[in-house]
C-alpha positions as CSV (number, residue, x, y, z in Angstrom):
1,M,0.0,0.0,0.0
2,S,1.2,3.5,-0.7
3,A,0.1,7.0,0.0
4,L,-1.2,9.0,-3.0
5,P,0.3,12.5,-3.6
6,R,-0.4,14.9,-0.7
7,R,-1.0,18.6,-0.8
8,R,0.1,20.8,2.1
9,H,-0.6,24.5,2.4
10,L,-1.4,27.0,5.1
11,G,-1.1,24.5,7.8
12,L,-3.5,22.2,6.0
13,T,-2.5,18.7,5.1
14,L,-4.1,15.9,3.0
15,S,-3.2,12.4,2.3
16,A,-4.9,9.5,0.5
17,L,-4.3,5.8,0.4
18,A,-5.7,3.2,-2.0
19,L,-5.8,-0.4,-1.1
20,A,-3.6,-2.6,-3.3
21,G,-5.6,-5.7,-4.3
22,T,-8.8,-5.6,-2.3
23,G,-11.0,-7.7,-4.6
24,A,-12.5,-10.6,-2.8
25,A,-11.0,-13.9,-3.8
26,T,-13.5,-16.3,-5.4
27,S,-13.2,-19.5,-7.2
28,L,-14.5,-19.7,-10.8
29,T,-14.7,-22.1,-13.7
30,L,-11.5,-22.4,-15.7
31,V,-11.1,-22.9,-19.4
32,A,-9.1,-26.0,-20.3
33,A,-7.1,-26.6,-23.5
34,P,-8.1,-29.4,-25.9
35,A,-7.5,-33.0,-24.6
36,E,-4.4,-33.5,-26.8
37,A,-2.6,-30.8,-24.8
38,G,-1.5,-33.0,-21.9
39,G,-3.4,-35.7,-20.0
40,Q,-7.0,-35.8,-19.1
41,V,-6.9,-34.8,-15.4
42,R,-8.4,-31.4,-14.8
43,T,-7.0,-28.7,-12.5
44,T,-8.8,-25.7,-11.1
45,V,-7.4,-22.5,-9.5
46,S,-8.8,-21.5,-6.2
47,G,-8.5,-17.9,-5.1
48,W,-8.7,-16.3,-8.5
49,S,-11.2,-13.6,-9.2
50,T,-12.5,-11.5,-12.2
51,D,-13.0,-8.4,-10.0
52,R,-10.8,-5.5,-11.0
53,L,-7.5,-5.4,-9.1
54,D,-6.5,-1.8,-8.1
55,L,-2.8,-1.6,-7.2
56,A,-0.4,1.2,-6.2
57,Q,2.8,1.9,-8.2
58,D,6.0,0.3,-6.6
59,V,4.0,-1.5,-3.9
60,D,4.6,-5.3,-4.0
61,H,1.6,-7.4,-4.5
62,A,1.5,-11.2,-4.6
63,L,-1.5,-13.3,-5.8
64,R,-1.7,-16.3,-3.4
65,L,-3.6,-19.1,-5.2
66,S,-4.2,-22.8,-4.7
67,L,-4.4,-25.5,-7.4
68,R,-7.1,-28.1,-6.9
69,G,-7.1,-31.6,-8.4
70,S,-5.1,-34.8,-8.2
71,A,-2.3,-33.3,-10.3
72,R,-1.9,-30.1,-8.2
73,A,1.7,-30.7,-7.0
74,G,4.8,-29.6,-8.9
75,R,2.9,-27.8,-11.6
76,L,4.5,-24.9,-13.5
77,V,2.2,-21.9,-13.2
78,A,2.6,-18.6,-15.1
79,L,1.1,-15.2,-14.5
80,Q,0.5,-13.4,-17.8
81,S,-0.6,-9.8,-18.6
82,R,-1.5,-7.7,-21.6
83,E,-2.7,-4.2,-22.4
84,G,-5.8,-4.0,-24.6
85,S,-5.7,-6.6,-27.4
86,A,-1.9,-7.1,-27.3
87,S,-0.4,-10.5,-26.9
88,W,-0.2,-12.1,-23.5
89,T,3.2,-11.8,-21.8
90,T,4.4,-13.9,-18.9
91,V,5.4,-11.6,-16.0
92,D,6.0,-14.2,-13.3
93,R,6.1,-18.0,-12.9
94,A,6.3,-20.4,-10.0
95,T,6.0,-24.1,-9.2
96,S,3.1,-25.2,-7.0
97,S,3.8,-26.9,-3.7
98,R,2.7,-30.4,-2.7
99,S,-0.5,-28.9,-1.4
100,G,-1.0,-26.9,-4.6
101,A,-0.2,-23.5,-3.2
102,V,1.5,-21.0,-5.4
103,A,2.3,-17.2,-5.2
104,L,2.7,-15.0,-8.2
105,D,4.0,-11.4,-8.1
106,V,2.1,-8.7,-10.0
107,P,4.4,-6.1,-11.6
108,T,3.8,-2.6,-10.2
109,A,7.0,-0.8,-11.3
110,E,5.1,1.3,-14.0
111,P,1.6,2.7,-14.1
112,T,-0.5,0.6,-16.4
113,E,-4.0,-0.8,-17.1
114,G,-4.7,-4.2,-18.7
115,S,-5.7,-7.7,-17.8
116,L,-4.1,-10.7,-16.0
117,R,-4.6,-14.4,-16.3
118,V,-3.0,-17.5,-14.8
119,V,-1.9,-20.4,-17.0
120,V,-1.1,-23.9,-15.6
121,R,1.1,-25.9,-17.9
122,P,0.1,-29.5,-18.8
123,T,1.7,-32.7,-17.8
124,R,1.4,-36.2,-19.0
125,R,-1.5,-36.6,-16.6
126,A,-3.1,-33.2,-16.6
127,R,-4.4,-30.7,-19.1
128,W,-3.6,-27.0,-19.6
129,T,-5.6,-24.7,-17.4
130,T,-6.2,-21.0,-18.2
131,T,-8.2,-18.7,-16.0
132,A,-10.6,-16.1,-17.2
133,P,-8.9,-12.6,-17.5
134,R,-8.9,-10.2,-14.6
135,P,-8.7,-6.4,-15.2
136,F,-6.1,-4.6,-13.2
137,V,-4.8,-1.0,-12.8
138,V,-1.5,0.2,-11.4
139,S,-1.9,3.9,-10.4
140,V,0.8,6.5,-9.9
141,T,1.5,7.2,-6.2
142,A,4.0,9.2,-4.2
143,T,5.4,8.9,-0.7
144,T,3.6,11.1,1.8
145,P,6.1,13.5,3.5
146,V,5.9,14.2,7.2
147,P,4.2,17.6,7.8
148,S,6.0,20.4,9.5
149,P,5.6,19.9,13.3
150,T,5.3,23.6,14.0
151,P,2.9,25.3,11.6
152,S,2.4,29.0,12.6
153,P,-0.9,29.5,14.3
154,T,-1.0,33.2,13.4
155,T,-0.1,33.2,9.7
156,S,-2.8,34.9,7.6
157,P,-4.3,32.8,4.8
158,T,-3.0,33.6,1.3
159,P,-4.3,32.4,-2.0
160,S,-3.1,28.9,-2.9
161,P,-1.5,28.3,-6.3
162,F,-4.0,25.6,-7.1
163,P,-7.8,25.4,-6.6
164,S,-8.2,24.5,-2.9
165,P,-10.0,25.6,0.2
166,T,-8.4,28.3,2.3
167,P,-9.9,27.7,5.8
168,V,-8.5,29.3,8.9
169,P,-5.2,27.5,9.7
170,P,-4.9,25.6,13.0
171,G,-5.0,27.9,16.0
172,A,-5.9,31.0,14.0
173,G,-9.2,32.7,13.8
174,A,-11.1,35.6,15.3
175,P,-10.0,36.6,18.8
176,A,-12.3,35.6,21.7
177,P,-14.9,38.3,22.3
178,T,-14.5,40.4,25.3
179,P,-17.4,40.0,27.8
180,T,-19.5,43.0,28.3
181,P,-19.2,44.2,32.0
182,T,-22.4,44.4,34.0
183,P,-23.6,47.8,35.3
184,S,-23.2,46.7,38.9
185,P,-20.7,48.8,40.8
186,T,-19.1,45.5,41.9
187,P,-19.3,43.3,38.8
188,S,-18.5,39.6,39.2
189,P,-15.6,38.6,36.8
190,T,-16.9,36.9,33.7
191,P,-14.7,34.2,32.2
192,S,-13.6,34.7,28.6
193,P,-15.7,32.6,26.2
194,T,-14.0,29.7,24.5
195,A,-14.8,27.7,21.4
196,S,-17.6,25.2,21.9
197,P,-16.1,21.7,22.3
198,T,-17.2,19.0,20.0
199,A,-19.7,16.6,21.6
200,A,-18.1,13.5,23.0
201,P,-18.1,10.9,20.2
202,A,-20.4,7.9,20.7
203,P,-18.5,4.8,21.9
204,D,-20.6,2.6,19.6
205,G,-19.4,4.2,16.4
206,T,-22.4,6.4,15.7
207,M,-21.2,9.4,13.8
208,S,-21.1,12.8,15.5
209,A,-22.8,15.7,13.7
210,P,-19.6,16.9,11.9
211,E,-18.7,13.3,10.9
212,A,-22.2,12.7,9.6
213,E,-22.0,15.9,7.6
214,V,-18.8,14.6,5.9
215,L,-20.7,11.4,4.9
216,R,-23.6,13.6,3.5
217,L,-21.2,15.7,1.5
218,V,-19.3,12.7,0.2
219,N,-22.5,11.1,-1.0
220,E,-23.6,14.4,-2.5
221,A,-20.3,14.4,-4.4
222,R,-20.7,10.8,-5.5
223,S,-24.1,11.5,-7.0
224,V,-22.6,13.7,-9.7
225,A,-20.1,12.6,-12.5
226,R,-16.8,14.4,-12.1
227,Q,-13.1,14.5,-13.2
228,C,-10.5,13.3,-10.7
229,G,-7.3,14.6,-12.3
230,G,-7.4,13.3,-15.9
231,T,-9.9,10.5,-15.2
232,A,-13.6,10.8,-15.7
233,Y,-15.7,9.1,-13.0
234,P,-19.5,8.5,-13.4
235,A,-22.0,9.2,-10.7
236,V,-22.0,6.3,-8.2
237,G,-24.2,5.1,-5.3
238,A,-24.3,6.5,-1.8
239,L,-22.1,5.1,0.9
240,R,-23.5,3.7,4.1
241,A,-22.4,4.8,7.6
242,E,-20.2,2.0,9.0
243,P,-19.7,2.1,12.8
244,R,-16.6,-0.1,12.8
245,L,-14.9,2.0,10.2
246,T,-15.9,5.1,12.1
247,L,-14.3,3.8,15.3
248,A,-11.1,2.9,13.5
249,S,-11.1,6.3,11.8
250,R,-11.7,8.2,15.0
251,D,-9.0,6.3,16.9
252,H,-6.4,7.1,14.2
253,A,-7.4,10.8,14.0
254,R,-7.0,11.1,17.8
255,D,-3.7,9.2,17.7
256,M,-2.2,11.5,15.1
257,G,-3.1,14.5,17.1
258,E,-2.0,13.2,20.5
259,Q,1.3,11.7,19.0
260,A,2.0,14.7,16.7
261,Y,2.4,12.9,13.4
262,F,0.5,12.7,10.1
263,S,0.6,9.4,8.2
264,H,-1.6,6.5,7.1
265,T,0.8,4.2,9.1
266,S,0.4,4.4,12.9
267,L,3.5,4.9,15.0
268,D,3.2,1.2,16.1
269,G,3.3,0.2,12.4
270,R,-0.4,-0.6,11.8
271,S,-1.8,0.1,8.4
272,P,-5.4,1.3,7.7
273,W,-6.3,-2.3,6.9
274,D,-4.8,-3.4,10.3
275,R,-6.9,-0.8,12.1
276,A,-10.1,-1.8,10.2
277,R,-9.6,-5.5,11.0
278,A,-9.0,-4.7,14.6
279,A,-12.4,-3.0,14.6
280,G,-14.0,-6.1,13.1
281,Y,-14.1,-4.9,9.4
282,T,-12.1,-7.0,6.9
283,T,-12.7,-5.4,3.5
284,A,-11.4,-1.8,3.9
285,S,-10.5,-0.4,0.5
286,G,-9.1,3.1,0.9
287,E,-8.3,5.9,3.4
288,N,-8.2,9.7,3.2
289,I,-6.7,11.8,6.0
290,A,-6.5,15.5,6.5
291,A,-5.4,18.0,9.2
292,G,-6.0,21.7,9.9
293,Y,-9.4,22.0,8.3
294,R,-12.1,23.4,10.6
295,T,-15.4,22.4,8.9
296,P,-16.8,19.3,7.1
297,A,-17.4,21.4,4.0
298,D,-13.8,22.6,3.9
299,V,-12.2,19.2,4.3
300,V,-14.4,17.4,1.8
301,Q,-13.8,20.1,-0.8
302,G,-10.0,19.8,-0.1
303,W,-10.2,16.1,-0.8
304,L,-12.2,16.6,-4.0
305,D,-9.7,19.1,-5.2
306,S,-6.9,16.5,-4.9
307,D,-6.7,13.8,-7.5
308,G,-5.9,10.8,-5.3
309,H,-8.5,11.7,-2.6
310,C,-11.1,12.4,-5.3
311,R,-10.5,8.9,-6.8
312,N,-11.0,7.3,-3.4
313,I,-14.3,9.2,-2.9
314,M,-15.6,8.3,-6.4
315,A,-14.5,4.6,-6.3
316,A,-17.5,2.5,-7.6
317,G,-16.4,-0.5,-5.5
318,A,-16.8,1.3,-2.1
319,R,-20.0,0.6,-0.2
320,D,-19.3,1.7,3.4
321,L,-17.7,4.8,5.0
322,G,-16.4,5.5,8.4
323,V,-15.5,9.1,9.4
324,G,-13.4,10.2,12.3
325,L,-12.8,13.7,13.7
326,A,-10.4,14.5,16.5
327,E,-9.8,18.0,18.0
328,V,-6.6,17.9,19.9
329,P,-5.7,21.3,21.5
330,G,-1.9,22.0,21.5
331,S,-1.3,19.6,18.6
332,P,0.4,20.7,15.4
333,Y,-2.9,21.0,13.4
334,R,-5.5,20.8,16.2
335,T,-8.2,19.2,14.0
336,Y,-7.6,15.8,12.4
337,W,-9.9,14.0,9.9
338,V,-9.9,10.4,8.7
339,Q,-12.3,8.7,6.3
340,L,-12.0,4.9,5.8
341,F,-13.8,3.3,2.9
342,G,-15.0,-0.3,2.7
343,R,-16.3,-2.8,0.1
344,G,-19.0,-4.2,2.4
């Protein structure tokens, strides 16, 4: 997994992560070569899928498959790819174990879009086996840099060189209003007003009002076709609020603020998928994070203005969404946002 390009301006930080290879593994019927190509014993491939495989550039990804049948051991298995209608090219090969297990590496060095298939060579006992093609995409990514730990809380916003929101940076904003003294000759001191704290988040993963507003705005964005960078995305269905993903998102947002870091990877090494699984959700598919944005509208617009975040929001395969907001006074960015997508 790898973070997509991140934009950082005015103390505001964004980062997106797309899951490498989140298609559910399913068995399917395989096409065998004519009987003269090897023996008569049939072999099937378990764990193969025809769902699109979305991968990140330069992130290793192995397809872990299992041959089924009496001739499963010691078989030469090839992974082939092609772009469009070009000829199939072998990109990796391996020999199956005694149990039929085999792992094949998908090439991710260059951005590409095409199809994959698996070919099991015949033996004197067994036929050729060729799977149905599986579409795959390798997308361009970049490493997320660590944000500056000391953004100035008093810097005035200035126009950004690219279309993006310009909310008040962390710690900045209008000064606290001065309380009006009472006409009494001996007025009681009135404490200075402070910003209203965010209501305590529900422990069962129910979204707070700002978190629910992020979900509403995301679904509003998904209901309209749009361009994410150079790619056109059609309108897609609304996402469902998912309490487990919300708990995982909220915990990560709070951890980033309390530990003063900004990354998809927790300081203890956990990935978004690790955090989702720990919350009981096993099919997470992408994560967007942001810091320094003060309102749901600002952070969602910031994500939509960034190609990688926009692609996560418009992904047709997503079905569920968890949203986490943490306000951590004294932290580098004060407000931290996380949204975690899932396939359901």
